[in-house]
C-alpha positions as CSV (number, residue, x, y, z in Angstrom):
1,M,0.0,0.0,0.0
2,T,1.4,3.4,-0.9
3,M,1.0,6.9,0.6
4,K,-0.5,8.1,-2.6
5,T,-3.6,5.9,-2.1
6,T,-3.8,6.2,1.7
7,F,-6.5,8.9,1.8
8,K,-8.7,7.0,-0.7
9,I,-8.2,3.7,1.2
10,F,-9.0,5.5,4.5
11,L,-12.3,6.6,3.0
12,S,-13.0,3.1,1.7
13,L,-12.2,1.5,5.1
14,T,-14.5,4.1,6.8
15,S,-17.3,3.1,4.5
16,V,-16.6,-0.6,5.4
17,L,-17.1,0.2,9.1
18,F,-20.2,2.2,8.4
19,I,-21.8,-0.3,6.1
20,S,-21.0,-3.3,8.3
21,S,-22.9,-1.6,11.1
22,T,-26.2,-1.6,9.2
23,R,-28.2,-4.1,7.3
24,L,-28.4,-3.7,3.5
25,N,-32.0,-3.0,2.3
26,A,-33.4,-4.3,-1.0
27,E,-32.3,-1.2,-3.0
28,E,-28.7,-1.5,-1.7
29,H,-28.6,-5.0,-3.2
30,S,-29.3,-3.8,-6.7
31,I,-26.7,-3.2,-9.4
32,G,-28.2,0.2,-10.2
33,Y,-27.8,1.4,-6.6
34,L,-24.1,0.1,-6.5
35,D,-23.3,1.9,-9.8
36,R,-24.3,5.2,-8.1
37,L,-22.0,4.8,-5.2
38,E,-18.4,5.8,-4.7
39,A,-16.3,2.7,-5.6
40,G,-15.1,2.1,-2.1
41,Q,-18.6,2.1,-0.6
42,A,-19.9,-0.1,-3.4
43,C,-17.2,-2.6,-2.8
44,S,-18.0,-2.5,0.9
45,N,-21.6,-3.5,0.1
46,I,-20.4,-6.3,-2.2
47,R,-18.2,-7.7,0.6
48,K,-21.0,-7.5,3.1
49,L,-23.2,-9.5,0.7
50,A,-20.5,-12.0,0.1
51,G,-20.0,-12.5,3.9
52,S,-23.6,-13.4,4.4
53,G,-23.2,-16.7,2.4
54,N,-26.8,-16.3,1.3
55,P,-27.3,-17.8,-2.2
56,S,-29.6,-14.9,-3.2
57,D,-26.9,-12.4,-2.1
58,L,-24.3,-14.2,-4.1
59,E,-26.5,-14.0,-7.1
60,R,-26.8,-10.3,-6.7
61,I,-23.0,-10.1,-6.6
62,A,-23.0,-12.0,-9.8
63,E,-25.2,-9.3,-11.3
64,S,-22.5,-6.7,-10.3
65,I,-20.1,-8.3,-12.7
66,L,-22.1,-6.6,-15.5
67,S,-21.6,-3.2,-13.9
68,T,-20.4,-0.3,-16.1
69,N,-18.1,0.7,-13.2
70,E,-14.8,-1.1,-13.6
71,A,-13.9,-0.9,-9.9
72,I,-17.3,-2.4,-8.9
73,K,-16.8,-5.1,-11.5
74,S,-13.4,-5.9,-10.1
75,C,-14.8,-6.2,-6.6
76,A,-17.6,-8.4,-7.7
77,I,-15.2,-10.8,-9.5
78,Q,-12.9,-10.9,-6.4
79,A,-15.9,-11.7,-4.2
80,I,-17.1,-14.5,-6.5
81,R,-13.6,-15.9,-6.6
82,E,-13.3,-16.0,-2.8
83,Q,-16.8,-17.6,-2.4
84,K,-16.0,-20.2,-5.2
85,G,-19.7,-20.3,-6.0
86,P,-21.2,-21.2,-9.4
87,Y,-23.6,-18.3,-9.5
88,A,-21.6,-16.1,-11.8
89,V,-20.2,-18.6,-14.3
90,D,-22.2,-17.4,-17.3
91,K,-21.5,-13.7,-16.5
92,L,-17.8,-14.4,-16.1
93,L,-17.8,-16.1,-19.5
94,D,-19.7,-13.1,-20.9
95,N,-16.9,-10.9,-19.7
96,I,-14.3,-12.9,-21.5
97,D,-16.4,-13.2,-24.7
98,D,-17.0,-9.4,-24.7
99,Y,-13.3,-8.8,-24.7
100,V,-12.4,-11.4,-27.2
101,R,-15.1,-10.4,-29.7
102,D,-14.1,-6.7,-29.3
103,Q,-10.4,-7.3,-30.0
104,K,-11.1,-9.0,-33.3
105,H,-12.7,-5.8,-34.6
106,K,-10.6,-3.1,-33.1
107,G,-7.0,-4.4,-33.5
108,A,-5.0,-1.8,-31.5
109,Y,-7.1,-0.9,-28.5
110,E,-5.3,0.9,-25.8
111,E,-8.6,2.2,-24.5
112,N,-9.7,-1.3,-23.7
113,L,-6.9,-2.1,-21.3
114,K,-9.3,-2.4,-18.3
115,K,-11.6,-4.6,-20.3
116,K,-8.7,-7.0,-20.9
117,L,-7.8,-7.0,-17.2
118,K,-11.5,-7.9,-16.3
119,A,-11.4,-10.7,-18.8
120,I,-8.2,-12.0,-17.2
121,D,-9.8,-11.6,-13.8
122,S,-12.8,-13.6,-15.0
123,I,-10.6,-16.4,-16.3
124,W,-8.8,-16.5,-12.9
125,A,-12.2,-16.5,-11.0
126,L,-13.4,-19.5,-13.1
127,G,-10.2,-21.4,-12.2
128,E,-10.8,-20.7,-8.5
129,I,-14.4,-21.8,-8.8
130,G,-12.9,-25.0,-10.1
131,D,-15.8,-26.4,-12.0
132,P,-14.3,-28.5,-14.9
133,I,-17.5,-28.2,-17.0
134,V,-16.4,-24.7,-18.0
135,M,-13.1,-26.0,-19.5
136,S,-14.5,-26.3,-23.1
137,S,-15.7,-22.7,-22.9
138,L,-12.3,-21.4,-21.9
139,L,-10.8,-23.4,-24.7
140,N,-13.1,-21.6,-27.1
141,F,-11.3,-18.4,-26.3
142,Y,-7.8,-19.8,-26.5
143,D,-6.9,-19.5,-30.2
144,E,-8.2,-15.9,-30.4
145,S,-6.2,-14.7,-27.4
146,D,-2.7,-13.4,-27.0
147,E,-0.1,-15.1,-24.8
148,T,-1.1,-13.2,-21.7
149,V,-4.7,-14.4,-21.8
150,R,-3.6,-17.9,-22.9
151,M,-1.3,-18.1,-19.8
152,N,-4.3,-17.4,-17.5
153,I,-6.4,-20.0,-19.4
154,I,-3.7,-22.6,-18.8
155,I,-3.5,-21.7,-15.1
156,S,-7.3,-22.1,-14.7
157,I,-7.3,-25.4,-16.6
158,G,-4.5,-26.7,-14.4
159,K,-6.5,-25.9,-11.3
160,F,-9.3,-28.2,-12.5
161,K,-7.0,-31.2,-11.9
162,T,-8.9,-33.5,-14.2
163,K,-7.8,-36.1,-16.8
164,G,-9.1,-33.7,-19.5
165,A,-7.1,-30.9,-18.0
166,R,-4.0,-33.1,-18.1
167,N,-4.6,-34.0,-21.7
168,I,-4.9,-30.4,-22.7
169,L,-1.6,-29.5,-21.0
170,E,0.2,-32.4,-22.7
171,I,-1.1,-31.3,-26.1
172,L,0.3,-27.8,-25.6
173,I,3.7,-29.2,-24.7
174,K,3.7,-31.5,-27.8
175,S,2.5,-28.8,-30.2
176,S,5.2,-27.3,-32.4
177,N,3.2,-24.1,-32.7
178,E,3.0,-23.2,-29.0
179,T,5.6,-20.8,-27.7
180,V,8.4,-21.5,-25.2
181,V,6.6,-19.4,-22.5
182,I,3.3,-21.2,-23.0
183,K,5.1,-24.5,-22.7
184,S,6.8,-23.4,-19.5
185,M,3.4,-22.7,-17.9
186,A,2.0,-26.0,-19.2
187,F,4.9,-27.9,-17.7
188,E,4.5,-26.1,-14.4
189,M,0.8,-26.8,-14.2
190,L,1.4,-30.5,-15.0
191,D,3.9,-30.6,-12.1
192,E,1.2,-29.1,-9.9
193,M,-1.0,-32.0,-10.9
194,K,1.7,-34.4,-9.5
195,G,4.1,-34.5,-12.4
196,S,4.1,-35.1,-16.1
197,P,4.6,-38.5,-17.8
198,E,8.2,-39.6,-18.3
199,N,7.5,-40.4,-21.9
200,L,6.2,-36.9,-22.7
201,I,8.1,-35.7,-25.8
202,M,8.2,-31.9,-26.1
203,A,8.1,-30.4,-29.6
204,Q,10.4,-27.5,-30.5
205,P,8.6,-24.4,-29.3
206,S,7.9,-21.4,-31.4
207,P,9.3,-17.9,-30.4
208,S,7.4,-16.1,-27.7
209,S,6.3,-12.4,-27.7
210,I,7.1,-12.4,-24.0
211,R,10.8,-11.5,-24.5
212,S,13.9,-11.4,-22.3
213,G,14.0,-8.0,-20.7
214,D,10.3,-7.3,-20.8
215,L,8.5,-6.0,-17.7
216,I,5.9,-8.5,-16.4
217,Y,3.0,-7.9,-14.0
218,S,0.5,-9.6,-11.8
219,G,-1.8,-8.7,-9.0
220,G,0.0,-8.5,-5.6
221,L,0.0,-7.5,-2.0
222,T,-1.3,-4.0,-3.0
223,G,-3.7,-5.5,-5.6
224,A,-6.8,-5.6,-3.3
225,P,-6.5,-2.0,-1.9
226,L,-6.0,-0.7,-5.5
227,I,-9.2,-2.4,-6.5
228,I,-11.0,-0.7,-3.6
229,T,-9.9,2.7,-4.8
230,G,-10.9,2.0,-8.4
231,E,-7.4,1.9,-9.8
232,L,-5.9,-0.8,-11.9
233,P,-5.7,-4.1,-10.0
234,V,-2.0,-4.4,-10.9
235,G,0.1,-4.9,-7.7
236,H,3.4,-6.6,-8.6
237,A,6.1,-6.1,-11.2
238,G,9.1,-8.1,-12.3
239,I,11.5,-8.7,-15.2
240,F,11.3,-11.6,-17.5
241,A,14.9,-12.9,-18.0
242,G,14.2,-15.8,-20.4
243,T,13.8,-19.5,-20.0
244,E,15.9,-22.5,-19.1
245,I,15.6,-26.3,-19.6
246,E,15.8,-28.3,-16.5
247,N,15.3,-32.1,-16.5
248,G,13.7,-31.9,-19.9
249,K,11.2,-29.2,-18.9
250,I,11.1,-25.5,-19.7
251,T,11.2,-23.2,-16.7
252,P,11.0,-19.4,-16.7
253,V,13.7,-17.1,-15.3
254,I,12.3,-14.1,-13.5
255,A,13.8,-11.4,-11.3
256,D,11.6,-9.5,-8.9
257,C,11.5,-8.0,-5.4
258,V,9.1,-9.2,-2.7
259,P,8.8,-8.8,1.1
260,N,11.7,-10.3,2.9
261,W,9.6,-12.9,4.7
262,F,8.4,-14.5,1.5
263,K,9.1,-18.1,0.8
264,P,11.2,-19.6,-0.7
265,Y,13.1,-16.3,-0.2
266,G,12.4,-12.6,-0.2
267,G,14.1,-9.4,-1.2
268,V,15.5,-9.0,-4.7
269,R,15.6,-12.5,-6.1
270,K,15.8,-14.8,-9.1
271,I,13.0,-17.4,-9.4
272,I,12.3,-20.2,-11.8
273,K,8.6,-20.7,-11.3
274,W,5.6,-18.7,-12.4
275,K,4.0,-19.9,-9.2
276,H,6.4,-17.8,-7.1
277,F,5.9,-14.7,-9.3
278,L,2.1,-15.1,-9.0
279,H,2.2,-15.7,-5.2
280,N,1.1,-19.4,-5.4
281,Y,-1.3,-18.6,-8.3
282,K,-3.2,-16.3,-5.9
283,Y,-3.2,-13.5,-8.5
284,P,-3.6,-13.4,-12.3
285,F,-0.8,-12.8,-14.7
286,Y,-1.4,-9.4,-16.3
287,G,1.2,-9.8,-19.0
288,N,4.4,-8.4,-20.4
289,R,5.0,-4.8,-21.4
290,T,7.8,-2.7,-22.9
291,L,8.7,0.9,-23.6
292,K,7.0,2.8,-26.3
293,M,10.4,2.9,-27.9
294,P,11.3,-0.8,-27.3
295,P,14.8,-1.7,-26.2
296,D,17.1,-3.2,-28.8
297,E,18.8,-6.6,-28.3
298,K,21.9,-5.2,-26.6
299,Q,19.7,-3.2,-24.2
300,R,17.6,-6.4,-23.5
301,Q,20.8,-8.3,-22.7
302,D,21.9,-5.4,-20.3
303,I,18.5,-5.4,-18.6
304,V,18.6,-9.2,-17.9
305,Q,22.3,-9.1,-16.8
306,I,21.7,-6.2,-14.4
307,A,18.5,-7.8,-12.9
308,L,20.2,-11.1,-12.3
309,Q,23.3,-9.4,-10.8
310,M,21.1,-7.5,-8.4
311,A,19.2,-10.7,-7.5
312,A,22.5,-12.3,-6.6
313,A,23.6,-9.4,-4.4
314,G,21.1,-9.9,-1.6
315,F,19.3,-6.6,-1.7
316,K,16.3,-6.3,0.6
317,Y,12.7,-5.2,0.2
318,T,11.4,-2.1,2.0
319,E,7.7,-1.7,3.0
320,K,8.2,2.0,3.7
321,H,8.8,2.9,0.1
322,L,11.3,5.6,1.1
323,Q,14.0,4.0,-1.0
324,Q,12.1,2.5,-3.9
325,K,15.1,2.4,-6.1
326,G,17.9,1.6,-3.7
327,P,20.8,1.7,-3.4
328,E,20.2,-1.0,-0.8
329,L,16.5,-1.2,-0.3
330,Y,13.8,-1.6,-3.0
331,D,10.2,-2.3,-3.6
332,C,8.9,-4.3,-6.6
333,V,8.3,-1.4,-8.9
334,G,11.4,0.5,-7.7
335,F,13.5,-2.5,-8.5
336,T,12.2,-2.8,-12.1
337,E,12.5,0.9,-12.6
338,A,16.1,0.9,-11.3
339,V,17.1,-2.0,-13.5
340,Y,15.9,-0.1,-16.6
341,E,17.5,3.1,-15.6
342,R,20.9,1.4,-15.1
343,A,20.5,0.0,-18.6
344,G,19.9,3.6,-19.9
345,M,16.1,3.6,-20.2
346,N,13.2,5.1,-18.2
347,P,9.9,3.3,-18.2
348,T,8.0,5.9,-16.2
349,P,8.0,9.7,-16.4
350,N,10.1,11.3,-13.7
351,E,7.2,13.4,-12.4
352,K,5.5,10.2,-11.1
353,E,8.5,9.5,-8.9
354,S,9.0,12.8,-7.1
355,G,7.0,15.6,-5.5
356,W,3.3,15.0,-5.5
357,G,3.8,12.1,-7.8
358,W,5.8,10.1,-5.2
359,P,5.9,7.2,-4.6
360,L,5.7,5.4,-7.9
361,T,3.1,2.7,-8.1
362,V,3.0,-0.5,-10.1
363,A,-0.2,0.7,-11.9
364,E,1.6,3.9,-13.0
365,Q,4.5,2.0,-14.5
366,F,2.0,-0.4,-16.2
367,E,0.1,2.4,-17.7
368,S,3.2,4.2,-18.9
369,T,4.4,1.2,-20.9
370,V,2.8,-0.8,-23.8
371,S,1.9,-4.4,-24.4
372,N,4.4,-6.5,-26.2
373,S,2.0,-9.4,-26.7
374,L,1.0,-11.3,-29.8
375,I,-1.7,-13.7,-30.9
376,P,0.6,-16.6,-32.0
377,P,-0.3,-18.9,-34.9
378,T,-1.8,-22.1,-33.3
379,T,-2.7,-25.5,-34.4
380,I,-4.0,-27.6,-31.5
381,P,-5.4,-31.1,-32.1
382,M,-8.0,-31.5,-29.3
383,P,-8.7,-34.9,-27.6
384,E,-11.8,-36.7,-28.7
385,I,-12.9,-37.1,-25.1
386,L,-12.4,-34.3,-22.6
387,L,-15.3,-34.4,-20.1
388,A,-18.0,-36.8,-19.0
389,E,-20.9,-34.4,-19.1
390,P,-22.1,-31.6,-21.3
391,N,-21.2,-28.0,-20.7
392,P,-24.2,-25.8,-19.7
393,A,-22.5,-22.7,-21.0
394,K,-24.3,-20.6,-23.6
395,E,-24.7,-22.0,-27.1
396,Y,-22.5,-19.4,-28.8
397,M,-19.7,-20.8,-26.6
398,K,-20.3,-24.4,-27.5
399,P,-19.2,-25.3,-31.1
400,F,-18.2,-28.8,-29.8
401,E,-20.5,-31.8,-30.2
402,F,-21.4,-34.0,-27.3
403,N,-22.4,-37.6,-27.3
404,E,-22.5,-40.5,-24.9
405,T,-18.7,-40.7,-24.9
406,G,-18.1,-37.0,-24.1
407,F,-17.1,-33.9,-26.0
408,T,-15.8,-34.2,-29.6
409,F,-13.5,-31.3,-30.5
410,P,-12.5,-30.0,-33.9
411,S,-9.3,-31.7,-35.2
412,Q,-7.5,-28.4,-35.3
413,A,-7.8,-24.6,-35.0
414,V,-5.6,-22.2,-36.8
415,V,-5.1,-18.5,-36.1
416,S,-2.8,-16.1,-37.9
417,P,-0.4,-13.9,-36.0
418,E,-1.6,-10.4,-35.0
419,R,0.2,-7.8,-32.9
420,M,-2.0,-6.1,-30.4
421,F,-1.3,-3.2,-28.1
422,E,-3.3,-2.7,-24.9
């Protein structure tokens, strides 16, 4: 939590105390009423409804996913995720479909950044709900999505822990069209499901648009307060340093800075699992970003070298944010900013780091950079049998046939590359 958001968060917490001392009447349950409230107070109402455990209250929260207020929508998705209830499945799928359909028509769409984050949050919530019957609907979005959205789909599929989920992850690893980063996530989720088969043969991966030296983002320790105040739900930053092959499996290499008490270790660190960057998959992956004038190959090499050298030096994390960029203490965004500056670049305007702009937040760095993500070409042969029961999702999300043996998928799906900026 930063000083810049303290006052807003104080107001939000004040509204929490006030709301929790009263019962919500019928009007205060309604989506129209919530849309008229300040974001913090609306989120307080949503949390109170979630705490009741009443199915009718949870259904009202599900309605809030359709709110035109992005902060309220974020709070509703968060509450649904925490309750792990099935009440919002269709609306979460609608959120994803709205984003995917929109991107096909608009191409470059910086103005729809928040819509993309809500789609990612919806994918994440579906994984937390854990109902494998939505898996085919998630797969419908896969081929039309960039690597960021695909990574979140893979995480959610891995959380289902079914035979069908394992089959999908193995297919991604065996595909020659999937990228090295996608394969690293597929390997990791298989390991979370108690290991991948010894005879699994990995095809040569295709290049990834998540490149060494890119800035990468997730939710984080400050993610929930930022949602309350209506800002972007981006709470953690790191630097993607490439991939390695260990025991026949692709692993990511990431440098970031986390509180010193974190496990397996805190401070400025090098990690080789997405799990650790995403805090045990507690938060979504919000993607990779780069400068509006992207670094060249030499600069990317410098970024990675500096980040890994700092990770090996034992620098510590500071929760006071007084020394965001060192020289000895860092926070997560201060670390990534410092690495880029030492490599001769500046991701965020200086006015956001001094005076009334201090301290720099992760959301500000995120908004000051641009997406470096692509929709890769994909050819994924789907298994003939994935689930043992039909998917109740809406018809436009179900192009697959169902018979007594399960789902029958198309033999392949092909998508051409398309660069997108969010």
